[in-house]
FISE-741615 format. One record per residue (C-alpha): y, z, x; residue in one letter. Coordinates in steps of 0.001 Angstrom, whole numbers, always signed. Each point is the difference from the previous one (the first is absolute). Last residue first. Layout:
R,py,pz,px,residu
R,Y,Z,X,A
...
This chain:
R,py,pz,px,residu
R,+19375,+17669,-9944,H
R,+2960,+2008,-1166,H
R,+862,+1706,+3289,G
R,-103,-3373,+1734,V
R,+3005,-1196,-1972,S
R,-15,-3695,+890,L
R,+3473,-1552,+237,E
R,-111,-1089,+3645,A
R,-3545,-1331,-234,L
R,+641,-1894,-3229,C
R,+3205,-1493,+1402,A
R,-1591,-1299,+3212,M
R,+447,-3746,-231,G
R,-2154,-2710,-1575,A
R,+668,-2177,+3076,E
R,-2216,+2260,+2084,I
R,-2911,-136,-2449,V
R,+444,-3752,-410,A
R,-296,-434,+3760,R
R,-3074,+2245,-38,N
R,-1759,-2592,-2170,A
R,-519,-2013,+3203,R
R,-2833,+2328,+930,G
R,-2118,-1206,-2914,V
R,+765,-3623,+862,P
R,-1095,+696,+3622,L
R,-3514,+1094,-998,W
R,-1216,-2980,-2038,Q
R,+1437,-3154,+1589,R
R,+805,+1018,+3568,L
R,-2664,+2611,+649,A
R,-2725,-1773,-2001,W
R,+585,-3319,+1755,D
R,+131,+1709,+3374,A
R,-3273,+1806,-580,S
R,-1720,-3209,-1108,H
R,+1398,-1796,+3040,L
R,-1232,+2794,+2274,K
R,-3462,-260,-1563,T
R,+0,-3737,+760,Q
R,+937,+797,+3588,Y
R,-2820,+2521,+477,F
R,-2544,-2490,-1359,P
R,+164,-1764,+3405,E
R,+359,-3726,-700,N
R,+2292,-787,+2943,N
R,+650,-3747,-167,G
R,+3638,-133,+1097,A
R,+1071,-119,-3657,A
R,-1903,+3245,-513,Q
R,+1894,+1693,+2819,A
R,+3303,-1332,-1335,A
R,-750,+1391,-3456,S
R,-848,+3400,+1489,A
R,+3208,+78,+2046,K
R,+2183,-1018,-2944,L
R,-1733,+2482,-2287,A
R,+523,+2799,+2518,A
R,+3718,-791,+114,R
R,+114,+290,-3784,G
R,-1961,+3225,+319,M
R,+2665,+1356,+2339,Q
R,+2728,-997,-2441,W
R,-1898,+1676,-2837,A
R,+129,+3212,+2034,C
R,+3755,-397,+478,L
R,+570,-714,-3698,V
R,-2175,+2838,-1332,H
R,+1373,+2524,+2475,G
R,+3609,-946,-645,A
R,-495,+328,-3762,L
R,-1656,+3393,+465,S
R,+2815,+1120,+2292,L
R,+2551,-1014,-2630,F
R,-1937,+1715,-2791,P
R,+60,+3219,+2082,T
R,+3640,-142,+1096,A
R,+1711,-948,-3267,Y
R,+635,+3394,-1569,A
R,+730,+1977,+3163,Q
R,+2156,-2835,+1360,I
R,+1918,-64,-3268,A
R,+524,+3767,+68,D
R,+1514,-204,+3483,A
R,+2290,-2851,-1030,G
R,+1294,+1618,-3195,T
R,+3500,+1171,+903,Q
R,+740,-1774,+3293,P
R,-1532,-3269,-1260,D
R,-1373,-1787,+3081,R
R,-3639,+720,-904,G
R,+228,-2086,-3149,A
R,+1058,-3063,+2000,E
R,-2753,+390,+2570,L
R,-2636,+622,-2670,V
R,+1053,-3002,-2087,V
R,+154,-2291,+3049,A
R,-3452,+1159,+1083,M
R,-1327,-752,-3474,A
R,+1264,-3583,+239,A
R,-1565,-537,+3422,R
R,-3284,+1527,-1138,L
R,-102,-2129,-3147,D
R,+762,-3191,+1921,A
R,-2791,+790,+2470,A
R,-2427,+553,-2870,G
R,+925,-3343,-1578,A
R,-540,-1745,+3343,A
R,-3414,+1658,+315,L
R,-1080,-1247,-3431,S
R,+1147,-3550,+695,D
R,-1704,-6,+3379,G
R,-3295,+1171,-1493,L
R,+203,-2778,-2595,A
R,+599,-2567,+2753,V
R,-3114,+967,+1984,L
R,-1942,-3272,-467,E
R,+2709,-2205,+1486,G
R,+1316,+1794,+3066,S
R,+3730,-500,-617,D
R,+196,+2736,-2630,R
R,-1856,+2386,+2309,L
R,+2432,-771,+2833,A
R,+2919,+604,-2385,N
R,-1397,+3406,-984,A
R,-481,+830,+3688,T
R,+3664,-797,+663,A
R,+984,+2108,-3014,E
R,-1881,+2997,+1371,V
R,+1694,-574,+3357,E
R,+3444,+117,-1606,D
R,-1110,+3146,-1841,I
R,-707,+1610,+3378,L
R,+3491,-821,+1190,G
R,+1413,+1456,-3214,A
R,-1903,+3211,+778,L
R,+1726,+288,+3377,A
R,+3418,-907,-1436,A
R,-115,+2416,-2960,G
R,+3597,+1143,+442,G
R,-832,+1155,+3532,D
R,+98,+3793,-452,R
R,-208,-164,-3766,S
R,-3445,-1573,-279,L
R,-1814,+2376,+2362,K
R,+1769,+3164,-1144,R
R,-245,-389,-3755,G
R,-2594,-2365,-1404,A
R,-2380,+392,+2940,L
R,+454,+3708,+714,D
R,+44,+799,-3709,L
R,-3315,-1848,-387,A
R,-1518,+1920,+2910,Q
R,+1193,+3268,-1559,I
R,-1688,-966,-3264,G
R,-3110,-810,+1997,N
R,-78,+3576,+1201,T
R,+1017,+635,+3597,G
R,-2744,+299,+2615,E
R,-2270,+1149,-2857,Y
R,-63,-908,-3661,I
R,-1109,-3614,-440,P
R,-2868,+700,+2462,A
R,-1342,+3058,-1817,I
R,-1724,-2026,-2735,R
R,-2096,-2070,+2411,A
R,-2484,+2791,+622,D
R,-662,+666,-3687,R
R,-379,-3704,-768,L
R,-2327,-523,+2961,L
R,-1991,+3072,-976,Q
R,-521,-1358,-3517,A
R,-1736,-3143,+1254,A
R,-2523,+1995,+2035,G
R,-2964,-616,-2327,T
R,-1004,+3675,+119,E
R,+3315,+1153,-1472,E
R,-721,-1326,-3480,I
R,+3095,-1499,-1640,F
R,-838,-3377,+1514,G
R,-3430,+169,-1595,M
R,+1673,-125,-3414,G
R,+1401,-3440,+771,G
R,-464,-1030,+3636,H
R,+2680,-2675,-358,V
R,+2294,+2669,-1436,Q
R,-432,+2211,+3078,V
R,+1017,-2967,+2142,G
R,+3013,-483,-2253,M
R,+1055,+3522,+892,S
R,-406,-800,+3707,A
R,+2162,-3106,-471,I
R,+2604,+1977,-1952,D
R,+162,+2709,+2663,V
R,+177,-2661,+2715,A
R,+2803,-1778,-1878,Q
R,+2164,+3095,+65,D
R,-902,+478,+3678,T
R,+839,-3554,+1001,S
R,+3239,-48,-1992,F
R,+1286,+3259,+1425,A
R,-794,-239,+3700,K
R,+258,-3757,+461,V
R,+3172,-173,-2111,V
R,+1570,+2947,+1818,P
R,-905,-1660,+3330,I
R,+1256,-3500,-896,L
R,+3742,+628,+124,V
R,-318,+1852,+3304,E
R,-2228,-2749,+1370,A
R,+2635,-2649,-813,R
R,+2753,+1938,+1709,A
R,-2220,+560,+3036,Q
R,-898,-3696,+135,A
R,+3662,-999,-95,A
R,+862,+2460,+2775,D
R,-2855,-1123,+2229,R
R,+847,-3668,-473,V
R,+3631,+723,+839,D
R,-1066,+1890,+3121,A
R,-2090,-2913,+1315,D
R,-3110,+887,+2008,A
R,-2008,+1094,-3019,A
R,-1958,+3221,+603,H
R,+937,+2824,-2349,R
R,+1590,-1824,-2936,A
R,-2432,-2908,+322,Q
R,-3008,+2322,-133,D
R,+1552,+1827,-2962,L
R,+402,-3374,-1733,Q
R,-3694,-661,+626,A
R,-799,+3349,-1641,A
R,+1986,-1133,-3065,C
R,-2073,-3194,-162,Y
R,-3037,+2268,+317,L
R,+1091,+1972,-3056,A
R,+783,-3187,-1944,L
R,-3368,-1610,+747,A
R,-1915,+3155,-845,R
R,+1803,+407,-3324,L
R,-777,-3584,-970,A
R,-3695,+256,+866,D
R,-297,+3268,-1928,T
R,+1765,-1542,-2986,R
R,-2263,-3045,-36,A
R,-3199,+2049,+290,R
R,+797,+2564,-2688,M
R,+1283,-2582,-2468,S
R,-2965,-2245,+735,L
R,-2389,+2855,-775,L
R,+1857,+980,-3159,M
R,+123,-3548,-1347,R
R,-3632,-456,+1002,R
R,-847,+2983,-2199,V
R,+1809,-1673,-2890,D
R,-1739,-3276,+861,L
R,-3513,+1409,-244,H
R,-2252,-1358,+2774,E
R,+693,+2961,+2304,S
R,-1578,+2157,-2734,I
R,-3392,-1195,+1155,T
R,-1670,-2402,-2341,A
R,-2637,-337,-2681,E
R,-128,-3512,-1410,S
R,+1880,-2097,-2555,G
R,+3058,-1096,+2001,R
R,+694,+3568,+1048,A
R,-1944,+2883,-1488,K
R,+436,+3751,-76,G
R,-513,+2433,+2850,Q
R,-1549,-281,+3450,V
R,+1875,+2066,+2624,R
R,-519,-1263,+3560,D
R,+2766,-2566,+472,L
R,+2455,+2224,-1869,A
R,-957,+3033,+2106,Y
R,+532,-1743,+3313,G
R,+3234,-1614,-1169,F
R,+1343,+3369,-1150,A
R,-904,+1807,+3217,H
R,+1384,-2782,+2182,Q
R,+3243,-23,-1924,C
R,+290,+3809,+123,A
R,-518,-189,+3775,R
R,+2797,-2523,+306,E
R,+2282,+2121,-2178,A
R,-719,+3004,+2234,V
R,+1027,-1982,+3088,G
R,+3069,-1377,-1787,I
R,+1133,+3519,-849,G
R,-344,+984,+3654,Q
R,+2059,-2985,+1126,I
R,+2770,+1177,-2350,G
R,-359,+3488,+1470,V
R,+239,-1646,+3435,K
R,+3397,-1502,-792,H
R,+1198,+3375,-1184,R
R,-1351,+1811,+3076,A
R,+1857,-2140,+2516,E
R,+3174,+339,-2032,N
R,-577,+3761,-243,M
R,-406,+533,+3740,M
R,+3337,-1562,+846,T
R,+1184,+1808,-3127,F
R,-744,+3274,+1757,M
R,+2657,-740,+2598,H
R,+2699,-610,-2597,N
R,-1091,+3089,-1930,L
R,+94,+2123,+3135,G
R,+3479,-1071,+1009,R
R,+1617,+3446,-77,G
R,-885,+784,+3587,E
R,-859,-3097,+1985,E
R,-3447,-1248,+1008,G
R,-3113,+2133,-407,V
R,+673,+3723,+420,L
R,-2996,+2014,+1170,F
R,-2048,+2486,-1984,G
R,-1526,+3431,+438,I
R,-1229,+1405,-3298,A
R,+1591,+3370,-709,G
R,-922,+3534,+1000,D
R,-2500,+673,-2807,N
R,-206,-2063,-3193,E
R,+2102,-2570,+1802,G
R,-893,-3357,-1558,F
R,-2227,-124,-3062,S
R,-1675,-3276,-796,L
R,-1156,-955,-3494,T
R,-2637,-2600,+637,C
R,-1391,-3303,-1212,T
R,-3397,-331,+1694,P
R,-1224,-3575,-552,S
R,-3618,-256,-1150,G
R,+1029,+690,-3594,H
R,+2142,-3137,-89,I
R,+190,+433,-3783,G
R,+1345,+2126,-2855,L
R,+812,+2793,+2408,K
R,-885,+3600,+768,H
R,+2617,+784,+2672,E
R,-802,+1887,+3178,I
R,+1306,+3474,+688,S
R,+2004,+2137,+2434,A
R,-717,-2258,+2963,C
R,+1599,+1768,+2941,T
R,+2800,-533,+2493,V
R,+753,+2687,+2586,D
R,-1279,-1996,+2975,N
R,-3504,+493,+1395,R
R,+4,+642,+3742,E
R,-170,-2645,+2694,G
R,-1412,-3508,+81,L
R,-42,-1824,+3330,S
R,+2801,-2377,+936,G
R,+651,+1515,+3430,D
R,+3187,+1642,-1282,E
R,-1919,+1680,-2816,N
R,-1,-1335,-3550,V
R,+333,+2295,-3009,L
R,-2707,-422,-2598,F
R,+876,-1078,-3547,K
R,+2982,-1815,+1478,P
R,+3492,+181,-1578,V
R,+2337,-2919,+660,L
R,+3376,+492,-1670,F
R,+2357,-2203,-2010,L
R,+3446,+1185,-1057,S
R,+1613,+512,-3405,I
R,+3600,+1131,-376,G
R,+1355,-3456,-760,K
R,-2243,-328,-3058,N
R,+1558,+2830,-1951,G
R,+1208,+3433,+1061,E
R,+1542,+479,+3429,P
R,-2071,+1278,+2931,A
R,+741,+3505,+1334,D
R,-3560,+1308,-371,P
R,-1462,-3257,+1397,K
R,-1617,-2086,-2693,R
R,-3491,-1475,-400,A
R,-1906,-3292,-343,L
R,-3373,+185,+1737,V
R,-2039,-2417,+2114,L
R,-3372,+1710,+354,H
R,-2245,-833,+2951,I
R,-3648,+883,-613,I
R,-2280,+803,+2929,N
R,-3598,-548,+1079,E
R,-836,-2394,-2832,S
R,-2438,-193,-2933,A
R,+15,+3669,-1067,D
R,+2776,-49,-2588,H
R,+3476,+1303,-892,E
R,+3068,-1898,-1215,G
R,-2073,-3082,-818,W
R,+2614,-881,-2613,T
R,+2601,+2728,-423,I
R,+611,+400,-3739,F
R,+2037,+3187,+472,I
R,+2185,+1416,+2758,K
R,+853,+3664,+506,Q
R,+2565,+1766,+2134,G
R,+823,+1538,+3377,F
R,+401,-1997,+3219,L
R,+656,+1400,+3468,R
R,+1977,-2319,+2245,Y
R,-335,-1300,+3549,H
R,+1789,-180,+3349,D
R,+1330,+3553,-277,G
R,-530,+1349,-3507,E
R,+1774,-1798,-2848,P
R,-1042,+986,-3560,V
R,-1373,-2832,-2143,A
R,+26,+857,-3703,R
R,-1930,-1723,-2810,T
R,+2400,-267,-2945,R
R,-80,-3696,-974,V
R,+2214,-635,-3043,K
R,+1549,-3206,+1433,S
R,-3560,-1325,-51,L
R,+191,-782,-3693,D
R,-3484,-1531,-403,S
R,-1543,+3377,-771,G
R,+2389,+2749,+1121,A
R,-1033,+3317,-1554,Q
R,-3650,-54,+1118,P
R,+780,-1680,+3339,E
R,-553,-3636,+984,T
R,+721,-1444,+3429,L
R,-2781,+658,+2489,N
R,-1457,-3245,+1431,M
R,-3248,+343,+1917,T
R,-1469,-1118,+3315,G
R,-3438,-110,+1609,T
R,-1147,+888,+3527,W
R,-3039,-1720,+1546,S
R,+1444,-3168,-1517,G
R,+717,-1790,+3283,E
R,+3527,-711,-1161,V
R,+417,+3650,-976,L
R,-1455,+1137,+3327,R
R,+2328,-2232,+2021,P
R,+3023,+811,-2203,L
R,+10,+3785,+280,Y
R,+1033,+1217,+3438,T
R,+1689,-3089,+1438,A
R,+1804,-689,-3279,K
R,+1167,+3573,-320,L
R,+1289,+43,+3574,T
R,+1743,-3367,-322,D
R,+1742,+1266,-3121,S
R,-1245,-1174,-3396,G
R,+1946,-2402,-2207,H
R,-1595,-3446,-11,H
R,-3435,+744,+1478,A
R,-165,+3276,-1935,L
R,+708,-1640,-3345,A
R,-2433,-2883,+550,E
R,-2775,+2236,+1326,I
R,+410,+2324,-2983,A
R,-261,-2964,-2374,G
R,-3194,-1182,+1672,A
R,-1422,+3526,-283,T
R,+614,-59,-3746,L
R,-2008,-3218,-369,M
R,-2665,+1331,+2388,P
R,-815,+2838,-2443,C
R,+490,-1907,-3253,L
R,-2897,-2313,+795,G
R,-2481,+2832,-585,L
R,+1020,+402,-3645,A
R,+279,-3766,-484,M
R,-3550,-713,+1136,N
R,-1220,-3571,+352,A
R,+2974,-1646,-1669,G
R,+2289,+2163,+2084,H
R,-1843,-1068,+3151,L
R,+126,-3695,-865,M
R,+3707,+147,-829,E
R,+680,+1818,+3264,Q
R,-1624,-2789,+1998,V
R,+2192,-2603,-1686,S
R,+3078,+2147,+578,S
R,-768,+272,+3719,A
R,-437,-3776,+196,V
R,+3268,-758,-1785,V
R,+1727,+2662,+2085,E
R,-770,-1945,+3162,P
R,-2362,+1356,+2675,L
R,+1229,+2295,+2782,G
R,-3294,+1815,+609,Q
R,+1740,+3337,+433,G
R,+955,+2075,+3033,G
R,+3703,+356,-726,L
R,+955,-2985,+2148,A
R,-2913,-1868,-1580,Q
R,+1860,+92,-3283,S
R,-1681,+1612,-3011,V
R,-1676,-2268,-2573,G
R,-3594,+653,+1050,I
R,+650,+3529,+1225,G
R,-2238,+1806,-2480,N
R,-2741,-2626,+256,W
R,-1044,+802,+3573,G
R,-3708,-51,-929,G
R,-328,+3646,+1022,E
R,+2685,+934,-2506,V
R,-1686,-1761,-2959,Y
R,-3406,+1424,+934,A
R,+1690,+3409,+186,Q
R,+1324,-442,-3536,Y
R,-3493,-808,-1241,A
R,-1322,+3109,+1761,E
R,+2663,+2205,-1594,A
R,-715,-1506,-3427,F
R,-3792,+290,+179,G
R,-340,+2942,-2356,D
R,+3183,+697,-1930,P
R,+2810,+1646,+1982,L
R,+162,+3705,+810,T
R,+3474,+1485,-125,V
R,+1257,+2902,+2103,G
R,+1790,+3012,-1460,G
R,-2430,+2537,+1486,D
R,-1571,+508,-3445,E
R,-939,-3675,-122,R
R,+1711,-2662,-2080,R
R,-2573,-2486,-1271,V
R,+405,-3766,-351,C
R,-1707,-2240,-2553,G
R,-3743,-284,-619,Q
R,-40,-2581,-2791,R
R,+2835,-2140,+1369,D
R,-1374,+198,+3536,G
R,-3398,-1100,-1289,S
R,+1566,-2988,-1767,A
R,+2042,-1236,+2958,N
R,-2426,+908,+2770,L
R,-1912,-3319,-86,P
R,+3345,-1843,+407,A
R,+988,+1528,+3346,W
R,-2899,-828,+2338,V
R,-1664,-3272,-1035,E
R,+2659,-1843,-1975,G
R,+3169,+1215,+1675,A
R,-1367,+97,+3544,L
R,-1632,-3438,-436,R
R,+3167,-1441,-1538,A
R,+1992,+1340,+2939,A
R,-2357,-1898,+2327,E
R,+431,-3244,-1936,E
R,+3787,+384,-218,L
R,+320,+690,+3723,V
R,-2191,-3005,+863,A
R,+2122,-2273,-2196,E
R,+3177,+1332,+1613,V
R,-1429,-644,+3466,L
R,-924,-3562,-952,D
R,+3484,-588,-1418,P
R,+1464,+1158,+3313,S
R,+1750,+3115,+1260,A
R,+858,+145,+3701,E
R,+3466,-1480,-508,E
R,+846,+2513,-2734,F
R,+3057,+1522,+1644,G
R,+2368,-2838,-845,P
R,-860,-1561,-3377,L
R,-2479,-2871,-394,E
R,-2777,+2297,-1264,L
R,+2185,+924,-2972,S
R,-36,-3675,-997,R
R,-3716,+178,-756,H
R,+418,-2769,-2588,E
R,+1369,+2524,-2522,L
R,-1586,-1716,-3007,L
R,-2849,-1689,+1887,E
R,-1149,+2277,+2817,E
R,+1171,+3452,-1065,L
R,-324,-449,-3764,V
R,-3289,-1910,+158,F
R,-1329,+2432,+2619,R
R,+602,+2892,-2374,L
R,-1878,-1785,-2778,D
R,-2941,-772,+2285,R
R,-82,+3562,+1352,V
R,-134,+1649,-3426,P
R,-1834,+3184,+1133,A
R,-3329,+267,-1790,V
R,-359,+3188,-2030,F
R,-3495,+749,-1275,P
R,-577,+209,-3773,F
R,-806,+3269,-1734,M
C-alpha cells in the first residue's frame, strides 16, 4: 500500500496559472486571497492524507453493518474522521456566508473535494450528498424550513440524502409511486426508495432526506411529482431533536465497491407514515431536485478525478519500486520499460486534463453565481450547463479506465486485493452509473443542451479551443500540439453540425440523438480536455522561458504532448463513428444476438 498525498501542487497550478485566480476577483470573495487559498489547500491535504486516507482500505475490508434496530454501523474510524471534517469547518467551505458557510469560491471547494474523494471515496460521498441537499433547500425551501434545517446541514452535524429511485422506476422518475398524504401543515409519506447513499449511519445527529413523492390526487407522469423534506428525527420548535420519524433502513446493499458507504433501501411509513414537509411548489419536485442533481453531477466528476489521482500515485509508486527485467543492459524497475511508461504517462496526463476541465467548469459556476454583470452570469451558466454532463460522464469513464490501467501496471499483484489497486477500480466503477448514468449525461448534452441554443454555448467553447490551437502554433516549439488541437476542434464542430441536423428530423431525430450521444460526448471530452492541456503547455513553456527550471513544468509539457498527440487522436475517431450513421443499431434484432 502506498500513502496518498493530496496533489496540492497540481491544484495550485490550475487555480493560480490556468484560472489565474479570477474567481477571487468576483463580488463576494473580497476577503479571499491567494495566500488564504493556499493555506486552505494545505490544511485540506493534511486532513485527506493523515485522517481520511488511512481508513480507505480498512473501511473497504470491514464495510457497513445493518443492526437489528435498523441502524447502520460504519467501519471503524469513519464517524471520527467525519467529525474531524465537521469540526474543521470543511462542510461549509463553498456555502455562502449568509447561510453560515465559509463563502469560498466553487473552484476552491471543488479542489478540496477532489482531495477528500481521492483519500476516501466512500467517506467523501456523505458530504457530497449533503452539499446537494443544502443547494436544493437554499433555492426552494420555505423560510421556516431553511431556518430549521440549513444551519445544521451547513455545519455538517446533520447530513443530507437524495431519494429518487424506486424498485420499479429506475432512471424513469415519472414512475415514482411513493405517496405523500396531506395532514395539516405537513404530509405523511408511504413508500420505498432504493440505492440511497448514506441513507442511514451513525456519523451525524440527524439525517435529512429529500424525497420525491406524489400527493394522492397528483396526475401521472413528471408533473405529479413533488419534493419533500423528511428528517430521520423530527425537530422541535427550539431546534432540539424530537422523536424518531417513521423512516427505516430496510437493508443495505452488498456492492462491488465503496463498501464503507452505506447504500440503503429506505422504507417510509411502515407505521403511521413518515412526516415530511413540502419543498418548493407542488408538482415541481423534479425541477427542484435537479438543482441538487446538477451540484451532485459536477461533484461526481470531481470524485472520479480524485480516484484517478490516487490510482496514478499507486501505479507510479509500484512501478518505481518493482524490479523486473532489464533496461539498457542492467536490472531495472518496471518504470524504465517504455510500455509501462506509456501507461503511467497516459494515467497522469488524463488525470491532469480532467482536473483542469472540471475546475474550469467550477470557475464558470463561480461566474454564473457571482459576476456583477447579468450577461456574464447568463453566459457562464450556459457554458457550465454544457460542461457538467461532460465533466460527470467523461471524467468518470476515464477514471474507471485509469484505475484499470493502474491494475495493469501492477501486473498480477494488481489483481490481489492487498495491494489496493483493485479497490480503486471497484470503487470507481459506480461513478459512471449514479446521479444519472453516463448515457443519460450524453443524451442531455447531445439532445437538450445542444438543441436549446442551436449549439451556441458549445460553439463558443470551440472558438476558445481554436484560439489556444493558434497560440500553440505561434509559440515555436509547440506547433505540433497546435496542429493536433486544431484538428480536434474541427472534428468537434463538424460532429456537432451532424448531431444538430440529425436531431431536427421529426421522424428519426430522437433515434439519432440516442445513437450519436455517447460518441459525441466522448469526442467533446477528448477535445475539451486536450484544450486544457494545450493551455497548460503554454503556461509551462512560458515559465521555463522565464527561467523557472522546476521539474514540475517539464512534466506538464510531457503530459500535454501525450494528451494532444497520442490521446486526442484516439478520441477524434468518434467523428467517424457519428458520420457512419446508425443503420446497424436501428436494424439490429436483439432477440437474435
